[in-house]
C-alpha positions as CSV (number, residue, x, y, z in Angstrom):
1,M,-30.0,57.2,-26.6
2,E,-28.9,55.2,-23.6
3,N,-25.3,54.7,-22.7
4,R,-25.6,51.0,-23.5
5,D,-26.7,51.9,-27.1
6,K,-23.8,54.3,-27.4
7,I,-21.3,51.6,-26.3
8,I,-22.7,49.1,-28.7
9,Q,-22.6,51.6,-31.5
10,G,-18.9,52.4,-30.7
11,L,-18.0,48.7,-30.6
12,E,-19.7,48.1,-33.9
13,K,-17.8,51.0,-35.5
14,A,-14.5,49.8,-34.0
15,Y,-15.1,46.3,-35.4
16,Q,-16.0,47.7,-38.9
17,K,-12.8,49.7,-38.9
18,L,-10.8,46.6,-37.8
19,I,-12.3,44.7,-40.8
20,E,-11.5,47.5,-43.2
21,F,-7.9,47.7,-41.9
22,K,-7.4,43.9,-42.1
23,K,-8.7,43.9,-45.7
24,Y,-6.5,46.9,-46.6
25,K,-3.4,45.2,-45.2
26,K,-4.4,41.8,-46.4
27,T,-3.6,40.3,-43.0
28,P,-5.6,37.6,-41.1
29,L,-7.7,38.4,-38.1
30,I,-6.4,36.4,-35.1
31,T,-9.0,35.2,-32.6
32,S,-9.8,32.2,-30.5
33,K,-12.6,29.7,-30.9
34,D,-13.3,26.8,-28.5
35,G,-10.0,27.6,-26.7
36,K,-7.9,27.4,-29.9
37,I,-6.2,30.3,-31.7
38,I,-7.4,30.6,-35.2
39,E,-6.7,32.9,-38.2
40,I,-9.4,34.2,-40.4
41,A,-8.5,35.4,-43.9
42,P,-9.5,39.0,-44.5
43,D,-11.8,38.0,-47.3
44,K,-13.6,35.6,-45.0
45,I,-14.3,38.0,-42.2
46,Q,-18.0,38.5,-41.6
47,P,-19.7,41.8,-40.7
48,A,-21.0,42.2,-37.2
49,T,-24.2,40.2,-36.5
50,Y,-25.1,41.7,-33.1
51,A,-28.8,42.6,-33.0
52,H,-29.5,44.9,-30.1
53,K,-32.9,46.0,-28.9
């Protein structure tokens, strides 16, 4: 397994833990989209969609 793959795996795991934590605490995920700060309700957070080779 290459370092790149290990990094991507780690990021995916961290994202999954973040989603679980936000759903547990019932708090929104704060992020930015098109330069604007937005809140995403914990029940609307989508799983990671990154498809690496």
